[in-house]
Every structure is written in structure tokens, then in C-alpha cells.
PDB file of N, CA, C, O and CB in Angstrom:
ATOM      1  N   MET A   1     119.844  99.029  62.250  1.00  0.00           N
ATOM      2  CA  MET A   1     119.128  97.924  61.589  1.00  0.00           C
ATOM      3  C   MET A   1     118.082  98.485  60.609  1.00  0.00           C
ATOM      4  O   MET A   1     117.963  98.024  59.474  1.00  0.00           O
ATOM      5  CB  MET A   1     118.440  97.000  62.652  1.00  0.00           C
ATOM      6  N   GLU A   2     117.343  99.476  61.071  1.00  0.00           N
ATOM      7  CA  GLU A   2     116.304 100.049  60.214  1.00  0.00           C
ATOM      8  C   GLU A   2     116.905 100.672  58.959  1.00  0.00           C
ATOM      9  O   GLU A   2     116.360 100.539  57.863  1.00  0.00           O
ATOM     10  CB  GLU A   2     115.496 101.097  60.985  1.00  0.00           C
ATOM     11  N   LYS A   3     118.044 101.358  59.134  1.00  0.00           N
ATOM     12  CA  LYS A   3     118.685 102.012  58.001  1.00  0.00           C
ATOM     13  C   LYS A   3     119.119 100.974  56.969  1.00  0.00           C
ATOM     14  O   LYS A   3     118.942 101.166  55.766  1.00  0.00           O
ATOM     15  CB  LYS A   3     119.893 102.845  58.469  1.00  0.00           C
ATOM     16  N   CYS A   4     119.684  99.882  57.454  1.00  0.00           N
ATOM     17  CA  CYS A   4     120.126  98.806  56.563  1.00  0.00           C
ATOM     18  C   CYS A   4     118.930  98.269  55.780  1.00  0.00           C
ATOM     19  O   CYS A   4     119.029  98.005  54.582  1.00  0.00           O
ATOM     20  CB  CYS A   4     120.812  97.663  57.368  1.00  0.00           C
ATOM     21  N   HIS A   5     117.795  98.110  56.472  1.00  0.00           N
ATOM     22  CA  HIS A   5     116.590  97.584  55.832  1.00  0.00           C
ATOM     23  C   HIS A   5     116.122  98.525  54.724  1.00  0.00           C
ATOM     24  O   HIS A   5     115.716  98.079  53.651  1.00  0.00           O
ATOM     25  CB  HIS A   5     115.469  97.379  56.872  1.00  0.00           C
ATOM     26  N   GLN A   6     116.183  99.837  54.995  1.00  0.00           N
ATOM     27  CA  GLN A   6     115.735 100.806  53.987  1.00  0.00           C
ATOM     28  C   GLN A   6     116.646 100.777  52.772  1.00  0.00           C
ATOM     29  O   GLN A   6     116.185 100.898  51.637  1.00  0.00           O
ATOM     30  CB  GLN A   6     115.692 102.225  54.577  1.00  0.00           C
ATOM     31  N   ILE A   7     117.953 100.613  53.016  1.00  0.00           N
ATOM     32  CA  ILE A   7     118.902 100.548  51.903  1.00  0.00           C
ATOM     33  C   ILE A   7     118.610  99.310  51.057  1.00  0.00           C
ATOM     34  O   ILE A   7     118.633  99.374  49.827  1.00  0.00           O
ATOM     35  CB  ILE A   7     120.370 100.523  52.424  1.00  0.00           C
ATOM     36  N   MET A   8     118.340  98.199  51.711  1.00  0.00           N
ATOM     37  CA  MET A   8     118.034  96.958  50.978  1.00  0.00           C
ATOM     38  C   MET A   8     116.772  97.154  50.141  1.00  0.00           C
ATOM     39  O   MET A   8     116.713  96.728  48.987  1.00  0.00           O
ATOM     40  CB  MET A   8     117.854  95.757  51.962  1.00  0.00           C
ATOM     41  N   LEU A   9     115.765  97.801  50.727  1.00  0.00           N
ATOM     42  CA  LEU A   9     114.521  98.036  49.995  1.00  0.00           C
ATOM     43  C   LEU A   9     114.776  98.923  48.786  1.00  0.00           C
ATOM     44  O   LEU A   9     114.244  98.672  47.705  1.00  0.00           O
ATOM     45  CB  LEU A   9     113.464  98.675  50.911  1.00  0.00           C
ATOM     46  N   ALA A  10     115.581  99.953  48.965  1.00  0.00           N
ATOM     47  CA  ALA A  10     115.874 100.864  47.861  1.00  0.00           C
ATOM     48  C   ALA A  10     116.575 100.122  46.731  1.00  0.00           C
ATOM     49  O   ALA A  10     116.239 100.308  45.561  1.00  0.00           O
ATOM     50  CB  ALA A  10     116.739 102.041  48.342  1.00  0.00           C
ATOM     51  N   LYS A  11     117.552  99.278  47.077  1.00  0.00           N
ATOM     52  CA  LYS A  11     118.266  98.511  46.056  1.00  0.00           C
ATOM     53  C   LYS A  11     117.303  97.552  45.350  1.00  0.00           C
ATOM     54  O   LYS A  11     117.384  97.362  44.136  1.00  0.00           O
ATOM     55  CB  LYS A  11     119.447  97.727  46.688  1.00  0.00           C
ATOM     56  N   PHE A  12     116.404  96.957  46.114  1.00  0.00           N
ATOM     57  CA  PHE A  12     115.433  96.026  45.541  1.00  0.00           C
ATOM     58  C   PHE A  12     114.518  96.748  44.548  1.00  0.00           C
ATOM     59  O   PHE A  12     114.232  96.234  43.467  1.00  0.00           O
ATOM     60  CB  PHE A  12     114.596  95.363  46.658  1.00  0.00           C
ATOM     61  N   GLU A  13     114.063  97.949  44.931  1.00  0.00           N
ATOM     62  CA  GLU A  13     113.220  98.745  44.035  1.00  0.00           C
ATOM     63  C   GLU A  13     113.972  99.060  42.747  1.00  0.00           C
ATOM     64  O   GLU A  13     113.414  98.981  41.653  1.00  0.00           O
ATOM     65  CB  GLU A  13     112.767 100.052  44.726  1.00  0.00           C
ATOM     66  N   GLN A  14     115.250  99.418  42.892  1.00  0.00           N
ATOM     67  CA  GLN A  14     116.061  99.761  41.730  1.00  0.00           C
ATOM     68  C   GLN A  14     116.172  98.560  40.793  1.00  0.00           C
ATOM     69  O   GLN A  14     116.059  98.698  39.575  1.00  0.00           O
ATOM     70  CB  GLN A  14     117.463 100.238  42.166  1.00  0.00           C
ATOM     71  N   LEU A  15     116.394  97.380  41.374  1.00  0.00           N
ATOM     72  CA  LEU A  15     116.496  96.166  40.559  1.00  0.00           C
ATOM     73  C   LEU A  15     115.188  95.901  39.840  1.00  0.00           C
ATOM     74  O   LEU A  15     115.187  95.546  38.661  1.00  0.00           O
ATOM     75  CB  LEU A  15     116.879  94.955  41.427  1.00  0.00           C
ATOM     76  N   ASN A  16     114.067  96.072  40.543  1.00  0.00           N
ATOM     77  CA  ASN A  16     112.760  95.841  39.921  1.00  0.00           C
ATOM     78  C   ASN A  16     112.569  96.747  38.713  1.00  0.00           C
ATOM     79  O   ASN A  16     112.072  96.309  37.675  1.00  0.00           O
ATOM     80  CB  ASN A  16     111.631  96.071  40.938  1.00  0.00           C
ATOM     81  N   GLN A  17     112.965  98.016  38.847  1.00  0.00           N
ATOM     82  CA  GLN A  17     112.803  98.952  37.737  1.00  0.00           C
ATOM     83  C   GLN A  17     113.679  98.535  36.563  1.00  0.00           C
ATOM     84  O   GLN A  17     113.259  98.614  35.408  1.00  0.00           O
ATOM     85  CB  GLN A  17     113.147 100.387  38.180  1.00  0.00           C
ATOM     86  N   GLU A  18     114.893  98.093  36.860  1.00  0.00           N
ATOM     87  CA  GLU A  18     115.794  97.668  35.776  1.00  0.00           C
ATOM     88  C   GLU A  18     115.219  96.448  35.054  1.00  0.00           C
ATOM     89  O   GLU A  18     115.297  96.352  33.830  1.00  0.00           O
ATOM     90  CB  GLU A  18     117.207  97.344  36.333  1.00  0.00           C
ATOM     91  N   VAL A  19     114.650  95.530  35.809  1.00  0.00           N
ATOM     92  CA  VAL A  19     114.047  94.334  35.204  1.00  0.00           C
ATOM     93  C   VAL A  19     112.872  94.732  34.317  1.00  0.00           C
ATOM     94  O   VAL A  19     112.702  94.197  33.222  1.00  0.00           O
ATOM     95  CB  VAL A  19     113.582  93.336  36.299  1.00  0.00           C
ATOM     96  N   GLU A  20     112.062  95.676  34.799  1.00  0.00           N
ATOM     97  CA  GLU A  20     110.918  96.128  33.995  1.00  0.00           C
ATOM     98  C   GLU A  20     111.394  96.736  32.682  1.00  0.00           C
ATOM     99  O   GLU A  20     110.816  96.482  31.625  1.00  0.00           O
ATOM    100  CB  GLU A  20     110.071  97.154  34.779  1.00  0.00           C
ATOM    101  N   GLN A  21     112.452  97.540  32.757  1.00  0.00           N
ATOM    102  CA  GLN A  21     112.978  98.157  31.542  1.00  0.00           C
ATOM    103  C   GLN A  21     113.471  97.084  30.573  1.00  0.00           C
ATOM    104  O   GLN A  21     113.244  97.177  29.366  1.00  0.00           O
ATOM    105  CB  GLN A  21     114.118  99.140  31.882  1.00  0.00           C
ATOM    106  N   LEU A  22     114.143  96.070  31.104  1.00  0.00           N
ATOM    107  CA  LEU A  22     114.635  94.993  30.241  1.00  0.00           C
ATOM    108  C   LEU A  22     113.471  94.250  29.593  1.00  0.00           C
ATOM    109  O   LEU A  22     113.531  93.904  28.413  1.00  0.00           O
ATOM    110  CB  LEU A  22     115.510  94.013  31.044  1.00  0.00           C
ATOM    111  N   GLU A  23     112.424  94.007  30.357  1.00  0.00           N
ATOM    112  CA  GLU A  23     111.262  93.300  29.803  1.00  0.00           C
ATOM    113  C   GLU A  23     110.612  94.136  28.704  1.00  0.00           C
ATOM    114  O   GLU A  23     110.225  93.609  27.661  1.00  0.00           O
ATOM    115  CB  GLU A  23     110.231  92.980  30.918  1.00  0.00           C
ATOM    116  N   ASN A  24     110.493  95.438  28.941  1.00  0.00           N
ATOM    117  CA  ASN A  24     109.902  96.309  27.924  1.00  0.00           C
ATOM    118  C   ASN A  24     110.753  96.313  26.668  1.00  0.00           C
ATOM    119  O   ASN A  24     110.225  96.284  25.556  1.00  0.00           O
ATOM    120  CB  ASN A  24     109.740  97.738  28.458  1.00  0.00           C
ATOM    121  N   THR A  25     112.055  96.348  26.838  1.00  0.00           N
ATOM    122  CA  THR A  25     112.956  96.339  25.679  1.00  0.00           C
ATOM    123  C   THR A  25     112.793  95.032  24.904  1.00  0.00           C
ATOM    124  O   THR A  25     112.796  95.025  23.673  1.00  0.00           O
ATOM    125  CB  THR A  25     114.435  96.522  26.128  1.00  0.00           C
ATOM    126  N   ALA A  26     112.651  93.936  25.632  1.00  0.00           N
ATOM    127  CA  ALA A  26     112.509  92.634  24.982  1.00  0.00           C
ATOM    128  C   ALA A  26     111.192  92.575  24.198  1.00  0.00           C
ATOM    129  O   ALA A  26     111.139  92.010  23.106  1.00  0.00           O
ATOM    130  CB  ALA A  26     112.569  91.492  26.031  1.00  0.00           C
ATOM    131  N   LYS A  27     110.140  93.157  24.759  1.00  0.00           N
ATOM    132  CA  LYS A  27     108.843  93.139  24.068  1.00  0.00           C
ATOM    133  C   LYS A  27     108.899  93.961  22.790  1.00  0.00           C
ATOM    134  O   LYS A  27     108.331  93.573  21.769  1.00  0.00           O
ATOM    135  CB  LYS A  27     107.732  93.673  24.987  1.00  0.00           C
ATOM    136  N   ASN A  28     109.584  95.094  22.849  1.00  0.00           N
ATOM    137  CA  ASN A  28     109.629  95.989  21.693  1.00  0.00           C
ATOM    138  C   ASN A  28     110.535  95.455  20.590  1.00  0.00           C
ATOM    139  O   ASN A  28     110.392  95.831  19.427  1.00  0.00           O
ATOM    140  CB  ASN A  28     110.099  97.367  22.120  1.00  0.00           C
ATOM    141  N   ALA A  29     111.451  94.593  20.951  1.00  0.00           N
ATOM    142  CA  ALA A  29     112.409  94.090  19.962  1.00  0.00           C
ATOM    143  C   ALA A  29     111.702  93.231  18.924  1.00  0.00           C
ATOM    144  O   ALA A  29     112.343  92.718  18.007  1.00  0.00           O
ATOM    145  CB  ALA A  29     113.527  93.282  20.649  1.00  0.00           C
TER     146      ALA A  29
END
């Protein structure tokens, strides 16, 4: 259970970073 939770957190962090990059790209455009 704990391992699954850590994997979910890692994926969530990855998504957050991708969203931030998209927002930065949108601002610079």
C-alpha cells in the first residue's frame, strides 16, 4: 500500500511540473 502511495505521489509531482512548464510557455508566448 505504501509503495503504491509513493508511486501516485511521484506521478502527481511529475504532472505538476509539466503543468508549470506549460504555464511558463503560455506566459512567454
